[in-house]
C-alpha positions, 0 to 999 in steps of 0.5 A: 293251093291253100288246101294242099299247104294247110294239109302239109302243115297240119301233117308236119305238126302232127308228126312233131307231136308223136315222134317218140312213139313212132320211132319206138314202135318202128324199131320193134315192129316185127313181121307177123307173116311173110308169103311170097314177097308179101309181108304182114305187120300189126300195130298195137292199135290192131291195124293190119298191114301188108307190104308188097314191094315191086320195083318193076312198077313206076307206081305205088298203090295204097289200099285201105280196107275196112271190114264192113260191107252189106253183111254187117248192116242191120234193120234200116241200114241197107246200103249204109256201107256203100253210102258211107263209102261215098261220104268218105270222099267229102272231106276232113278238116285237114283234107276238105277236098279229097278228090281234088288233092288226089287229082292234083297228084295224078292219082288213079283212085276209087272206093268200092263196097261189097258184101264183106268189106269196103276199100279205098285205093289210090295209085300214084307215081312212085315217090316218097312224097306221094306215098307219105301223102296217101298214108296221111290221107287214109289215116285221116279220113278213116277217123276224121271224116266230116260226115255232114248232113249237107253232104249226105243230102247231095251224095244221097242223090248220086247213090240213088242215081246209081241205084236206079241205073242198076234197076234198069240193068236186066242182068243186075236186077235179076241177079239181085232178085235171085239172091234175095230169093235164095237167101231167106235170112242171111244179109247176102240176100240184100243188095249192097247198094241198098234199098231206095227208102233206106238210101233216101231216109237214113238219118245222119246220126245213124250214119255217123254212128255206123262210121264210128263203130266200124272205121277203126284201126282194129277193123282195117287192113292197110296194103302198100304195093308197088315201088317203095322203100319198105323201111320208109313205108313202115316209118310213115305208117307208124307215124300216121296210123300209130297214134290212132287209138284202139276203140274200147268197143268190141265188134259183134261177129255176124252169126246168121246162118242160112238154113239148107234149102228144102225145095226149088225156088223160082222168081219171075221178073216182068219189066221193061227190057229187050231180051229174056234171061234165064238164071239158076243159082245154087248154094255153095260153101264159103271161099275158104272151104276146100270145095270152093275151087272145084266149084269155080272150075265147074262154073268155068267149065260150063260157061267158058267160050267157046268150049263150055258145056252151056255154050255148046248146048245153048249158043251153038244149038241156037237156043240162046244168044249168050251164057255167063256165070260166076262163083261168088267168093264170100266169107260165108256160104255163097252162090254159084250163078249161071245165066243165059240170054234168050232173044224171044219169050217163046224160046224161054222154056226150051232154054230153061230146060236145056240150062237145067239139064246141062247143069244137073246131069253132070254125074250122068255125063261127067266131064273129061280130064281135058275139059277140067284141065282147060277150065282150071288153066283158064282160071290160073292164067287170069290169076297170074295176070292179076298178080303181075299188076300191083294195083290188082293184087292189092285189091284182090288181097283185100277181098281175101282178107275180108273173106277170112285172111289175106293168105287165102289168096295163095291157098286158093291158088294151091287148091285150084292147081290140084282140082281133079275131074273127080272133085268137079263131079263130086261138087256137081253131085253135091250142090247142083241139085233141084232142092238147092236151086233158085231159078230166075226168069226175066220176061220183058214187057212194054211197061213194068207190071207192078202193083203200087201199094200206097203208103200208110196214111198219117195216123194222127189225121185219122184219129185226132178228132175221132169221137166214136160211137156209144160205149158198150154196155158194161158187164156187172160184177158177178159172184160166181159162188155156187150159192149165188148162182143157185139164187139166180138160176131159173130151171124149166122142163119142156113137155118133151122132157128137154131141160133148160137152165137160164142164168140172167146176167148183165154182160159186156156188150149184151152178149149172150152165150148158149150151150146145148148138150145132147146125150145119146145112145148107150154102151152097146149101141155106141160100141166101135163108134168112137171116131164117128162120134168125134166127127159127128158134131162137126158135120152137124154144124155143116148145115141142116135140111132147112139151112145148108152150110153156106146159109147157116154161116151167113145167118151166124155172121148176120147175127154176129154169132160164133158157133163151136162144137165138141163131142165124144161117144154119147155126148155132143156139145154146141156153144 
């Protein structure tokens, strides 16, 4: 009870501090856009606002979206956006127990993190008091969350358990490995939940810096949907969010672009499980691209039950027990994913062949107009059901906003309605190609087949008392002038006429260098033998009658010797 009273008291004090600014900003706050009953506004500090009144609902939903997801994480930050989402439920000075105050008001609440955004929402019984409470809470925790080390220590274990749960889900882990294989450079290849070592070791200072960088009004979208009074909502939004200062930093735009794939890729998982999985993923454009809707229809046409092509080819023919798929709607180019579940490993090869043949032969066997219409209508029906629920549309709008702009929600519908059979065949021909494919196989085993790589040792323990051996003999300072070399040079001529020149010199480590130069032939005898002369020296270093190639190399290694050769017509050098 003290917590609620204290929060209300501090909010009242806060509102008394900024009434003139709130009233003035409300009077001049004009819509920036309006589409089908949804109105957009923007505060001076950069906060975007969407209002979607729906008096038919007895509830009101407040959704705060921060435009940061796994796409924005740097080296060593894998999973930081998701971990931070958990931390924002750990309290602020004004709201020390956020889950409790939400539960006390009967709220349905949660937070979610994805590749392009993080969002926090609560749906409460519709009332002015509940709306004000939700707005006050979101404005507070967006900039005043405590982000304490002791909370990180406890919440890290919760996130790690979530990570381990995902690692025990064959479908989830195969999808992640396929994404990681499909993306060599872009962060879409990294799991949003992160990597175990980053989750366990992230310093609290790094997490706080990430929070202060991204959790700012110029990087956020506030959505209010359901039963509420528009003017009063705007008044309270300005009251609680208006005083938040725009940061002086400018966020860096992500710019990594995944290059075109130049050959099929395959990833195989051998882990504990009950069934086999075969999956195929293909690179596709971003959700804002006009091809995306046709790809969605294609995906639905393939996986829909009971009429989908993969369903007919695999399930009805008893080659698999399930088929599923999705086309990922991302800010940057994403993936369309198809998968099938196979009871036994001996069926995998047949299922894989059928899956790929069905997907990559669409041009040769194009869908009918009825197939396309059925797949398109199913997607549109799902969208209409979503629109009917204010909580669902609030979350969906935040996704489309993170992909570029909230109005893409409506552009997507318009494009979806106009998808033709020709569009579906065209995108199938463009994207469902072998060189654009990543194949994934999950093959169950009784125990995980892993090679555990030991951690790097403590280097200090290795080197602190290390003494080493005797120092190498140092080389002498040497005058390289021709006169100085002439004084040292020793010349000899063997009875056979072989000339020898010796240059004594103390070298580092007492290393010796030998250079042998052989001259042979004349202009007429070597005519037309340029290529042969260039490879002859390499062949001469490949062994002799007494030492074959392997024996010669062993002798060189045993004597710590390196042999190199070069040559041209009439001249051979060995060093």
